[in-house]
N, C-alpha and C positions, 0 to 999 in steps of 0.2 A: 503493499500499500504505499510505502515511504517513495519506493521507486517510481510507482505510478505520478506519485504528485509531484517529486520532482521533475518529470519528464512533462509534466503538464505546464508547471513555471517555466521549462525552457523552454517549450513551445509559445507561450505566450510571450518570452523574451525575446526570440527569435523574431517572432512577429509584429511587434513594435518595433525591432531595429529595421524590419524591411519596410513598413512603414512610417518611418520615424520624420522622412522628407515630407510626407503628404500632412503629418498632424503638424508640424511645424509650420504649413503654407496654410492650414485651417487657422490656426491662432492669429496670424497674421489676418487674413483674410476675414473673420469675423470679427477682429477687433475695429476694422473698417469699417466694414458692415453694419456694427453694432451703433457705430457714431454716425454714421449718413443716414440712418433711419431715425434717428433724434434729431439730428440737427436740419435736414431738410425743410420739415414741416415748422421748426422755428424760423428759419431762413424764411422762408415764404411770408411768416407773419411779419417779419421785420421789413419785407418791401412791399407791406401793406395789402398782400391779396387776401382775398376774402376767404371766409370757412370752406364758402362750397368750392371755390378754387383748390384750395390745401386739399378737401376730399377727393377730387377729380385726380388731381394728382395722384395720391395716395391709391386710387381706383386702378390710375395706369398703370403705376407701377406692378400690383398684382395680375392686372392682364398681362403684363409683359413677363412676369411669373411663367402666367402659364403657358406664354408662348414659348417660353423657353423650354419648357419642359417638351414640347414637340418637337421642337427643330434641332436641339444639341444632340441628339444620336446621330442625324444626317451630317452633321459638320465632324464629330468623331470620326464615322466611319469614311468621311472623304480625306481627312488629314492628320486623323490620329490623336490620343488626350492631351500631350505636351503642347503640338500647337495648337490645338482648340482652346486650350486655357489660356496662353499666352493672349492670342486674338482677343477670346473674351475679356480677359483683365484689362486690355490695352484700350478695348471698345469702353470699358467701365470708367478707365480714369479719363480718357478724351471728354467723354459724356458728362462726366460729372464735374469736369474743370470748365467747360461750355457753360454751365449754370454759374459760376462765378462771375459771367460777364453778360448775365442773363437778369432780367428785370422781373422775369414772369409770365403770364400769358399761356400761347399755345406752346410755344417751344420748350416750354417748363414741363408741359404735360409728355410731349413727346419724348424729351430726353429721359423723364421719370420713368416712360413705357422701355424705352433702350436699359434703361439701368437694372431694371426688374428681369429681362432678357438674361443680359449678361449674368447676373448674379444667379439665376436658377441654374444656366449652363455651367458653371464655377462649380455648385454644389454638385450639379452631375457627373462632372468631371472625377471629381476627387472621391466621391462616395462610391461611383464604380470601380475605380481604380483600387481604394480602400478597400472594397469588398473582396476583389480579387486576387490581392497581395494577402492575405490573412487566412492564417490556416484555419481550416474549418473548425477545429478543435478549440479555438481561441478566438473565435469570432464574436460571441458574446461579450467577452471580458472587452475585447477590444473597441466593441462599439459603444459600451458604456464609456471608456477612456473618452473616445470621440465625443460622446453626448455632454462629458464635463469640459471638456475642452472648448467646445462650440459657446456650451453658455457661459462658460468663465469669461470668454474672448468678449461676448457682446457686452457683458456686464462690464468690462474693462474699459470697452469703447465708450460706456458713458460717463467713466472718470476722466478718460481722455478730453472729453468736449468739455470739461469744467477746466481744462487749462488752458483753452485757446479763447477764452474772452477778452483779451487786450485787442487782437486785431479779427475783423470779422472773415478775411482772408485765411486765418491759420487752420479753421477746419477744414478747408479745399485743400490746404497743402496735406493734414497731418494723415487724412483719408488715403490720399493719392499715395503717401509715401507707404501707408501701410497696404494696400493692393499692390503695389509695385512691389513691396519686399514679400509678398505670397508667391510672387512668378520665381522668384531666385530659387529655393529649394527643388521645388519641382521640376525647373527645366534643369538641374545639377544633377538631378537623380540617378544612378547607376542600374535602379529598378526597374524592370523591363513592364512596359507599356501593355495592357491587359487589352484584349480584344474589344472591337466597338461594342456598346451597350445597344440591346436591340431597340429596334423602332418602339416609340412610345403608344399603345394599343390601349384602348380606354373603352367602355358602355356603360353609361350612368344608368340606363335600364337594367341591366344585370346585377350592378352594385344594388340596385333597388330590392330588385327582386331576390337576390341572396338574402339581403338582410335591411329593412327599413330602418333599423335602430343605427347600423354602420354610415348607412345613407346620409341621414339626419345629423347626426353626430360630425361627420366631415363637413357638410356644409355649415352647421352651426359653430364649428371651430373658427372656420374662414370668417365668418359674419361677424361673430364676437372678437376675435384676436386682431382681424384685420383692421377694425374700428378704431381699438386700441391701439395702433401702430402707425396709422394716420392721422389721428386727432386727439391721442391722449397726452401727446406733450403741450399741443396747442392748448386743449382742455385746462391744463395745471397752469400753464402759463398765463392765462387768462384769470383764473381764480389767484393765484398767487403774487403775481407780478413780479416774481423771482426766476431770472432764466437759469439761475447755478442751481436752482432746485430741481427743474425740470430733468437732469441727468440721474439724481438719485433715486426720483418717481419710478423711471423708466427700468432702473437697476434692481430696484424693490422688485418689479413685477418679476424680472426675470430670476432671480435667486429665488424666489417663493415659488415658480416653475420648477426650478433642478431641484429645492429640497422635498418636494411634493412629488415627483417622478418614483421613488423608490416604494414609497407607501401605498401611493395609490397602485403602480403596478402590483404589489402583493395582494390588496384589496380585489382588483380586477381577475384574479388568478383563482380567488376564493370564494368568491361571489357572482351571482349571473352578472354579466355585464351593461346589459340594459338596466339594470337597479343602480351601477356605478357611472352610468352615464347622464342616467335621472338625477342622480346627487349632485354630478359637478353642475349641470346646469343649472340646478337650484340655487349650489353654491356661488356660481357666477350671478346668479339673479341677486341675492342676497348683499354679496359684496359692490356690484355695480350700484345696488340702491346707498350702499351705506359709501361709495364714493361720491354719489350726488349729492348728501349732505354733509360731507365732513369740509372742514376749512382750516385746522389745523394742520401745519406740515408733517407732524409724529402722525395724526391720525391717518393723513392721506397716503403716507408711506407703508403703514401696516395695512390700510385697506388694500393695495396696489399690489403687497406681497401677498395676499391673500384672495385677491382676483388674480393673479397669475398663477396660483397654485392650481386653480379651478381650472381656468381657462386653459393653460397652455397645456394640461393633461387632457383635454377632450380629444384630441386628434389621435393619439397613441391608444385609446381605448377603443376609438372607432376604429383604427386599421386591426388593433387585436379580434374585434368583432366580428370584421371581415372576413379574416383568415378563419375564424372559426368556422365560417360555413361556405368556404371557398372549397374548391378542390385544387391540389397541390398545383396542379398546370395551369390553373387559371390566377392565381394568387397575384402572380405580377400586374394582370391585367385590373385587377382588381383594386390594388395597391395604387395602380396608377390613376385609376377612376376616383379615387378617393384623394388624391393628390390635387389633380385636376379639378374636381368639386371643392375641394378647401381653397385654392386661388380663385376660383369664381364666388365664392361667397364670400373671400376677403375683399376681392374689386367689389361686390357690389354693395358690401357694410360699408366701405369708404365713401361711396358716393351716396348712399342712402341716410347713412350717418351726418355726412356733410350737408345734407339739406336739411335734415332735423334740427341742426344749429342753426342754420342760416334762416329758418323761418320760427323756431321756437326759443333759439336763444342758447348760449352754451351750458346751460345747467340741463338741457337736455340731452345730452349726449350720453351719460351714463344711466338717465331714466329709460332711453330707448334701448339699451345695451340689457337693461335689466327685464325688459318686456321680452324682447328675442330670445332672450336665456330662458325666460317663464316658458315662452312659446316653445321651443325645443324641448324642454324639459317634459311638459303635459304631452306633447307627440309621444316623445320615448315612452313613457311610464303606461299609455295606453296600447302598447305594441303587445298582443298575445304571445304566447310560447309558440312557434310556429311547429309543424308537425316534426320537424329535423332539428331545431332548437338543439342548441350542444349543451350538455350536459356539465357542471361546474368542473366536473374531476376530468373532463374529455376539452377544456378549453385550450386554447395554444397558448403559449409560452408568451406572455408580455413582453415587448420589446420596447424601453424609452426612448421616445422621441417628441418633438413637437413640430408644429409646422413651419418653423424656422429653420429645420434642419430634414422637412420631410423628404428630399428626393432618395434619402437611402431606403425609404420603405419600398422603392421600385427593384431594390436589389435584394432584399432578406424577404425571406418566408419565416416566419415566427414559430413557424411550428416544428421549423428543423434546425439541427445544427452547422446546417450548410448553404453557402449564399448558393443563387439560383444560378444554373451554369444552361439553361436553354439557348443561349444565342453565342455561336460565335462570329468569327469574323466573316467567315463563307456563309453561312447561314443567314446573315445581316444581308450581306450583297446581293445574294439569289435570290433572297423572299422579298425583300423590302418594297424594289419595284413593283412587284405583283400587289401585295398587300395596298401600296398608297393608288394604284391604278384602279382598283375595286373597291375601296373602303374610303378614302379619302381621308388624312391626316391621321391616317392609321386606326379609325374607328371601326370597331366591330360591334356587330348587335346580332344577337339569335333570336329572333321573335317568337320560336316556336317553344324557345324552354319555359317551362312556369315556374314559379314560385317557390321556393322552397325552404324558407325561414324568415323570420321577423328579427 
């Protein structure tokens, strides 16, 4: 047993060494990403943009994220992982710097769309590479380390934002610096690049037939957290009038989500996930109402952390629920569907809640979020146990993730210890043309399939 344990530890250390450059790239990239996600709404307000325009730009970002999920596999198939990542990050840096010369308007929305596309593409490159380079026996442990790095780096990005108060151009420089540094480890790595990732195939109708609960959870998590990322900084700035407090408010949300991943994962492995999702929606509702009433900075921090604990966990539980009711060969497609539905929800949420603030005032943001959370909670609680609902002891293993790192869901089936290997470079090249010519955007629908679970 001792020998087996040592072998396992050696396997983990070997896997970490093989992906160390990817993890370092992740740290740099997510620090810049976390900084830019908070900074741009604040910059928009500083330039005098309306809350509606801020919401539109947030909606454009998540629409770009959705687009990136669809187009990145083809880019990787054409030029490989390293060139794809370099090109995407160069596009991100150039587009981001354009905003330093722009006073808002249509160009701001277009650039945010491009930023979302490039960022999702970067996620896809890193995570597909990470999945293939990791020993299957150590995949869960390495994924946990990756999750910690993602969330810690995004929280660090909030701290870095507070160091840039003296000059309005410093955030542009710092984000560009972090993203530029992210290119170096991947460009110089000696690890072999993996085969191209498969074209993104999705079917919202099949996800809905497989699990109404997973469908609602994926859509709801995007709607709820998309509104927070797009408008949360604007809300707290208008409430407190203190720009230096905003990064701490966002960081509290990220840290709350990170700390909640493990206990919620344990609960979702032991309790019917419909009930877990219902609880999380109700918790989002309660904490959003608390945020709408809070005025003291300390109260806002605690409420933000509690809201993040519930909201940032919705996506992972929804993904696990989708895995419970999917066949092994269709999980990647259902995972893709959940990711794209999450992005659609985030895009719609930023737009809808932007209109709400425009017409009802700043204080309406979290009241509207609370109502949306309650609606999804009621829908989830009313779902009956389908004929093939999964027993608690047969549920798939929970894999900690948030919508901020969602693309990794496309590569990993929570029910197994092995990454998905259903696509090679040859498979992609030979099949992709046929898929696109018959289904458009890789979408696959099977109208003859009957609903199997709730």
